[in-house]
LOSETOR-437383 format. One record per residue (C-alpha): x, y, z; residue in three letters. Coordinates in steps of 0.02 Angstrom, whole numbers, plus 50000, padded with zeros to 5 digits. Layout:
<sites>
site X:X	Y:Y	Z:Z	resn:ala
...
</sites>
This chain:
<sites>
site X:50000	Y:50000	Z:50000	resn:met
site X:50072	Y:50172	Z:49953	resn:pro
site X:50117	Y:50299	Z:50086	resn:ala
site X:49970	Y:50406	Z:50136	resn:glu
site X:49975	Y:50586	Z:50073	resn:pro
site X:49970	Y:50719	Z:50209	resn:pro
site X:49801	Y:50784	Z:50265	resn:leu
site X:49740	Y:50946	Z:50189	resn:ala
site X:49744	Y:51104	Z:50294	resn:thr
site X:49585	Y:51195	Z:50342	resn:glu
site X:49621	Y:51328	Z:50210	resn:asp
site X:49642	Y:51194	Z:50077	resn:glu
site X:49476	Y:51115	Z:50124	resn:val
site X:49391	Y:51285	Z:50116	resn:arg
site X:49464	Y:51309	Z:49941	resn:ser
site X:49368	Y:51153	Z:49886	resn:trp
site X:49206	Y:51250	Z:49907	resn:phe
site X:49256	Y:51336	Z:49745	resn:gln
site X:49356	Y:51203	Z:49652	resn:thr
site X:49226	Y:51066	Z:49682	resn:cys
site X:49075	Y:51177	Z:49649	resn:ser
site X:48947	Y:51139	Z:49516	resn:asn
site X:48845	Y:51297	Z:49546	resn:trp
site X:48780	Y:51359	Z:49378	resn:gly
site X:48850	Y:51211	Z:49281	resn:arg
site X:48677	Y:51155	Z:49226	resn:trp
site X:48594	Y:51325	Z:49236	resn:gly
site X:48548	Y:51444	Z:49377	resn:pro
site X:48385	Y:51355	Z:49419	resn:asp
site X:48446	Y:51175	Z:49411	resn:asp
site X:48387	Y:51062	Z:49551	resn:asn
site X:48449	Y:50892	Z:49491	resn:ala
site X:48635	Y:50922	Z:49521	resn:gly
site X:48754	Y:50782	Z:49474	resn:thr
site X:48610	Y:50670	Z:49420	resn:ile
site X:48622	Y:50772	Z:49259	resn:asn
site X:48780	Y:50670	Z:49226	resn:leu
site X:48674	Y:50514	Z:49203	resn:ile
site X:48632	Y:50527	Z:49018	resn:thr
site X:48522	Y:50407	Z:48918	resn:pro
site X:48683	Y:50334	Z:48849	resn:glu
site X:48745	Y:50307	Z:49027	resn:lys
site X:48586	Y:50212	Z:49070	resn:arg
site X:48606	Y:50104	Z:48916	resn:gln
site X:48786	Y:50066	Z:48965	resn:gln
site X:48729	Y:50020	Z:49141	resn:ala
site X:48593	Y:49905	Z:49074	resn:ala
site X:48726	Y:49812	Z:48976	resn:gly
site X:48809	Y:49762	Z:49140	resn:leu
site X:48667	Y:49641	Z:49181	resn:val
site X:48734	Y:49465	Z:49150	resn:lys
site X:48680	Y:49342	Z:49285	resn:ser
site X:48521	Y:49436	Z:49335	resn:gly
site X:48564	Y:49423	Z:49519	resn:arg
site X:48480	Y:49562	Z:49621	resn:ala
site X:48539	Y:49628	Z:49789	resn:val
site X:48449	Y:49753	Z:49901	resn:ser
site X:48554	Y:49890	Z:49981	resn:leu
site X:48423	Y:49937	Z:50111	resn:ser
site X:48412	Y:49903	Z:50296	resn:phe
site X:48238	Y:49850	Z:50354	resn:pro
site X:48132	Y:49991	Z:50422	resn:trp
site X:48159	Y:49974	Z:50608	resn:asn
site X:48009	Y:49968	Z:50721	resn:thr
site X:48100	Y:49959	Z:50888	resn:val
site X:48203	Y:50102	Z:50960	resn:gly
site X:48370	Y:50086	Z:51046	resn:gly
site X:48553	Y:50131	Z:51029	resn:pro
site X:48596	Y:50178	Z:50853	resn:gly
site X:48413	Y:50188	Z:50801	resn:asn
site X:48366	Y:50369	Z:50831	resn:trp
site X:48215	Y:50376	Z:50716	resn:asn
site X:48124	Y:50209	Z:50715	resn:pro
site X:47975	Y:50196	Z:50600	resn:ala
site X:47802	Y:50199	Z:50676	resn:gln
site X:47713	Y:50048	Z:50607	resn:his
site X:47532	Y:50013	Z:50651	resn:tyr
site X:47429	Y:49876	Z:50572	resn:leu
site X:47241	Y:49862	Z:50574	resn:arg
site X:47142	Y:49709	Z:50522	resn:thr
site X:46973	Y:49730	Z:50439	resn:leu
site X:46844	Y:49599	Z:50402	resn:arg
site X:46939	Y:49523	Z:50257	resn:asp
site X:47096	Y:49629	Z:50238	resn:ala
site X:47235	Y:49716	Z:50332	resn:ala
site X:47303	Y:49893	Z:50313	resn:val
site X:47458	Y:49983	Z:50378	resn:asp
site X:47505	Y:50155	Z:50436	resn:tyr
site X:47691	Y:50195	Z:50430	resn:ile
site X:47767	Y:50359	Z:50490	resn:gly
site X:47952	Y:50393	Z:50482	resn:ile
site X:48084	Y:50527	Z:50507	resn:leu
site X:48208	Y:50449	Z:50387	resn:phe
site X:48360	Y:50563	Z:50408	resn:his
site X:48484	Y:50500	Z:50537	resn:gly
site X:48560	Y:50330	Z:50563	resn:tyr
site X:48413	Y:50211	Z:50562	resn:ala
site X:48348	Y:50206	Z:50384	resn:thr
site X:48423	Y:50189	Z:50211	resn:thr
site X:48380	Y:50352	Z:50124	resn:his
site X:48435	Y:50479	Z:49995	resn:ile
site X:48477	Y:50659	Z:50040	resn:asp
site X:48405	Y:50792	Z:49925	resn:ala
site X:48502	Y:50950	Z:49884	resn:leu
site X:48400	Y:51055	Z:50005	resn:cys
site X:48445	Y:50946	Z:50155	resn:his
site X:48606	Y:51035	Z:50208	resn:ile
site X:48642	Y:51221	Z:50224	resn:phe
site X:48810	Y:51310	Z:50228	resn:trp
site X:48827	Y:51494	Z:50271	resn:glu
site X:48645	Y:51523	Z:50229	resn:gly
site X:48651	Y:51438	Z:50058	resn:lys
site X:48595	Y:51275	Z:49981	resn:ile
site X:48646	Y:51199	Z:49813	resn:tyr
site X:48666	Y:51319	Z:49667	resn:asn
site X:48680	Y:51468	Z:49784	resn:gly
site X:48496	Y:51470	Z:49826	resn:lys
site X:48451	Y:51544	Z:49996	resn:pro
site X:48417	Y:51426	Z:50140	resn:ala
site X:48252	Y:51519	Z:50161	resn:glu
site X:48191	Y:51423	Z:50007	resn:asp
site X:48167	Y:51276	Z:50126	resn:val
site X:48004	Y:51308	Z:50218	resn:thr
site X:47886	Y:51211	Z:50329	resn:ser
site X:47775	Y:51189	Z:50174	resn:met
site X:47917	Y:51112	Z:50073	resn:gly
site X:48075	Y:51165	Z:49983	resn:ala
site X:48063	Y:51281	Z:49833	resn:arg
site X:48237	Y:51231	Z:49774	resn:ser
site X:48339	Y:51071	Z:49775	resn:gly
site X:48199	Y:50954	Z:49827	resn:ser
site X:48193	Y:50768	Z:49799	resn:val
site X:48059	Y:50776	Z:49665	resn:asp
site X:48195	Y:50830	Z:49544	resn:ala
site X:48234	Y:50643	Z:49536	resn:trp
site X:48055	Y:50583	Z:49517	resn:ser
site X:48103	Y:50480	Z:49362	resn:asn
site X:48222	Y:50378	Z:49469	resn:gly
site X:48410	Y:50359	Z:49466	resn:ile
site X:48477	Y:50219	Z:49356	resn:thr
site X:48662	Y:50206	Z:49318	resn:thr
site X:48822	Y:50105	Z:49333	resn:arg
site X:48858	Y:50065	Z:49514	resn:gly
site X:49036	Y:50035	Z:49576	resn:val
site X:49074	Y:49963	Z:49747	resn:leu
site X:49237	Y:50011	Z:49831	resn:ile
site X:49275	Y:49883	Z:49966	resn:asp
site X:49393	Y:49974	Z:50085	resn:ile
site X:49410	Y:49835	Z:50216	resn:pro
site X:49459	Y:49713	Z:50078	resn:lys
site X:49581	Y:49840	Z:50006	resn:phe
site X:49661	Y:49867	Z:50177	resn:arg
site X:49654	Y:49685	Z:50230	resn:gly
site X:49553	Y:49723	Z:50387	resn:val
site X:49377	Y:49691	Z:50450	resn:asp
site X:49319	Y:49871	Z:50455	resn:tyr
site X:49368	Y:50054	Z:50442	resn:val
site X:49431	Y:50108	Z:50613	resn:ser
site X:49412	Y:50272	Z:50704	resn:leu
site X:49593	Y:50320	Z:50680	resn:asp
site X:49597	Y:50292	Z:50491	resn:arg
site X:49457	Y:50375	Z:50393	resn:pro
site X:49433	Y:50330	Z:50211	resn:val
site X:49542	Y:50443	Z:50104	resn:arg
site X:49516	Y:50501	Z:49926	resn:gly
site X:49676	Y:50422	Z:49863	resn:trp
site X:49619	Y:50254	Z:49934	resn:glu
site X:49459	Y:50258	Z:49832	resn:ile
site X:49559	Y:50280	Z:49672	resn:glu
site X:49687	Y:50148	Z:49722	resn:ala
site X:49552	Y:50023	Z:49770	resn:ala
site X:49458	Y:50055	Z:49607	resn:ala
site X:49617	Y:50019	Z:49509	resn:glu
site X:49651	Y:49860	Z:49609	resn:lys
site X:49472	Y:49800	Z:49584	resn:gln
site X:49481	Y:49835	Z:49397	resn:gly
site X:49339	Y:49961	Z:49395	resn:val
site X:49396	Y:50131	Z:49330	resn:pro
site X:49284	Y:50271	Z:49391	resn:leu
site X:49180	Y:50352	Z:49253	resn:glu
site X:49069	Y:50504	Z:49233	resn:ser
site X:48892	Y:50474	Z:49293	resn:gly
site X:48937	Y:50326	Z:49406	resn:asp
site X:48859	Y:50293	Z:49575	resn:ala
site X:49005	Y:50263	Z:49694	resn:leu
site X:48967	Y:50151	Z:49844	resn:leu
site X:49097	Y:50145	Z:49982	resn:val
site X:49094	Y:49993	Z:50096	resn:his
site X:49175	Y:50027	Z:50265	resn:ser
site X:49120	Y:49871	Z:50361	resn:gly
site X:48986	Y:49952	Z:50468	resn:arg
site X:48918	Y:49792	Z:50544	resn:ala
site X:49090	Y:49726	Z:50590	resn:ala
site X:49138	Y:49893	Z:50668	resn:phe
site X:48992	Y:49891	Z:50790	resn:tyr
site X:49023	Y:49709	Z:50834	resn:val
site X:49204	Y:49751	Z:50870	resn:gly
site X:49159	Y:49912	Z:50963	resn:asn
site X:49005	Y:49867	Z:51069	resn:pro
site X:49009	Y:50034	Z:51162	resn:asp
site X:48992	Y:50133	Z:51000	resn:ala
site X:48825	Y:50180	Z:50923	resn:ala
site X:48785	Y:50251	Z:50750	resn:pro
site X:48776	Y:50440	Z:50760	resn:gly
site X:48873	Y:50452	Z:50922	resn:ala
site X:49045	Y:50530	Z:50911	resn:arg
site X:49178	Y:50481	Z:50878	resn:pro
site X:49127	Y:50386	Z:50722	resn:gln
site X:49224	Y:50311	Z:50577	resn:pro
site X:49190	Y:50360	Z:50398	resn:gly
site X:49251	Y:50461	Z:50250	resn:leu
site X:49377	Y:50603	Z:50257	resn:his
site X:49343	Y:50769	Z:50172	resn:ala
site X:49475	Y:50733	Z:50039	resn:asp
site X:49362	Y:50608	Z:49952	resn:val
site X:49267	Y:50758	Z:49880	resn:cys
site X:49399	Y:50817	Z:49755	resn:pro
site X:49406	Y:50637	Z:49694	resn:val
site X:49217	Y:50633	Z:49670	resn:leu
site X:49228	Y:50796	Z:49573	resn:lys
site X:49378	Y:50739	Z:49469	resn:lys
site X:49284	Y:50585	Z:49406	resn:his
site X:49114	Y:50671	Z:49391	resn:asp
site X:49030	Y:50545	Z:49506	resn:ile
site X:48841	Y:50564	Z:49506	resn:ala
site X:48797	Y:50488	Z:49675	resn:leu
site X:48891	Y:50437	Z:49833	resn:leu
site X:48825	Y:50295	Z:49939	resn:gly
site X:48903	Y:50234	Z:50102	resn:trp
site X:48873	Y:50128	Z:50255	resn:asp
site X:48969	Y:50246	Z:50370	resn:gln
site X:48953	Y:50433	Z:50346	resn:leu
site X:49074	Y:50578	Z:50375	resn:asp
site X:49217	Y:50534	Z:50493	resn:ala
site X:49185	Y:50634	Z:50652	resn:arg
site X:49273	Y:50730	Z:50723	resn:pro
site X:49321	Y:50789	Z:50551	resn:ser
site X:49486	Y:50869	Z:50603	resn:gly
site X:49427	Y:51040	Z:50540	resn:tyr
site X:49362	Y:51169	Z:50662	resn:glu
site X:49239	Y:51248	Z:50539	resn:met
site X:49139	Y:51086	Z:50539	resn:phe
site X:49150	Y:51058	Z:50726	resn:glu
site X:49132	Y:51228	Z:50810	resn:asn
site X:48988	Y:51246	Z:50826	resn:pro
site X:48942	Y:51064	Z:50800	resn:ile
site X:48851	Y:51056	Z:50634	resn:arg
site X:48723	Y:50932	Z:50569	resn:ala
site X:48826	Y:50897	Z:50413	resn:gly
site X:49009	Y:50848	Z:50410	resn:gly
site X:49128	Y:50903	Z:50272	resn:pro
site X:49075	Y:50771	Z:50146	resn:val
site X:48891	Y:50814	Z:50171	resn:his
site X:48927	Y:50999	Z:50149	resn:val
site X:49044	Y:50986	Z:50000	resn:leu
site X:48944	Y:50852	Z:49909	resn:ala
site X:48767	Y:50915	Z:49936	resn:ile
site X:48786	Y:51103	Z:49946	resn:val
site X:48929	Y:51134	Z:49824	resn:tyr
site X:48935	Y:50984	Z:49708	resn:met
site X:48747	Y:50955	Z:49702	resn:gly
site X:48774	Y:50770	Z:49734	resn:met
site X:48642	Y:50659	Z:49816	resn:pro
site X:48701	Y:50551	Z:49960	resn:leu
site X:48635	Y:50376	Z:49987	resn:leu
site X:48648	Y:50367	Z:50177	resn:asp
site X:48647	Y:50208	Z:50282	resn:asn
site X:48665	Y:50091	Z:50133	resn:ala
site X:48672	Y:49909	Z:50185	resn:cys
site X:48829	Y:49857	Z:50092	resn:leu
site X:48882	Y:49692	Z:50172	resn:glu
site X:48769	Y:49587	Z:50057	resn:pro
site X:48829	Y:49686	Z:49907	resn:leu
site X:49012	Y:49663	Z:49953	resn:ala
site X:48983	Y:49475	Z:49969	resn:ala
site X:48892	Y:49470	Z:49801	resn:ala
site X:49032	Y:49566	Z:49715	resn:cys
site X:49161	Y:49443	Z:49781	resn:ala
site X:49056	Y:49295	Z:49725	resn:glu
site X:49018	Y:49369	Z:49554	resn:glu
site X:49199	Y:49420	Z:49531	resn:gly
site X:49158	Y:49599	Z:49482	resn:arg
site X:49126	Y:49764	Z:49567	resn:tyr
site X:49015	Y:49851	Z:49439	resn:glu
site X:48829	Y:49825	Z:49413	resn:phe
site X:48667	Y:49910	Z:49365	resn:leu
site X:48603	Y:50015	Z:49509	resn:leu
site X:48426	Y:50081	Z:49529	resn:thr
site X:48374	Y:50206	Z:49663	resn:val
site X:48194	Y:50265	Z:49659	resn:asn
site X:48150	Y:50403	Z:49782	resn:pro
site X:47969	Y:50430	Z:49829	resn:leu
site X:47892	Y:50573	Z:49730	resn:his
site X:47883	Y:50697	Z:49874	resn:ile
site X:47854	Y:50876	Z:49815	resn:arg
site X:47970	Y:50991	Z:49910	resn:gly
site X:48048	Y:50848	Z:50009	resn:gly
site X:48222	Y:50848	Z:50087	resn:thr
site X:48250	Y:50668	Z:50034	resn:gly
site X:48165	Y:50499	Z:50037	resn:ser
site X:48180	Y:50325	Z:50109	resn:pro
site X:48236	Y:50208	Z:49969	resn:val
site X:48269	Y:50025	Z:49931	resn:asn
site X:48414	Y:50030	Z:49807	resn:pro
site X:48439	Y:49874	Z:49702	resn:ile
site X:48601	Y:49815	Z:49622	resn:ala
site X:48581	Y:49695	Z:49475	resn:ile
site X:48727	Y:49592	Z:49410	resn:phe
</sites>
């Protein structure tokens, strides 16, 4: 494994707000962000990856019981009628309980959301900019899994070694899957193994393992359309601007959503996908992510499907 490059300074990270920005790239009123990179030709290419027809869900079950690491369990009530049954389900899907996609209005930075729109565009009646209904036709593209524990030869990403941008490129090369424009990049960190090995840790509680800020220039360099992950931003981030005061979004959330206009697939269940990739002998596949059509929504619970 090559020597790790030094970490960026706080000033260097702040410079990425400009160098990684996609504001205005697809017009001043664009709300789709990097999903614009998924062209009809890209979807056709992705469809050509289907060989065996094997399908793998990337979603955790909707939890119905609260507890450590499950901040927002779904409310699930079932009622039986004379000859049928019906459900009510209520959920606050952001957080660490549910597999979901973040829309471009989900995170603010210095009073702005994606494309320089004011944070005031997000109201109690729904978002006027950057809402999830920009992706109402679904997201279908080439998915690439980067298996960091396999690359490192460990069981999971640890607290002291966040996933770096250079590692993603090195792992992609080792796995034989060059990163391409319009790809959905899925980063496996070994979430389940981490919590087995660290029983006092809980998702969402700091410190937490995850991705370092320097993955963002790599995402921009390769014109990635979507980032999915089982662990989120590494926290603490190592950069005061993201920690003081403590902010809802870490550096990857801020740089990806606000500046790059990139949807994040949070809490993806990637262990079954990593196993399937190893068994199939390939780390690329057709990926479909279909958000609910929520007008003005900040995101949506999803059940992403990888098809080999």
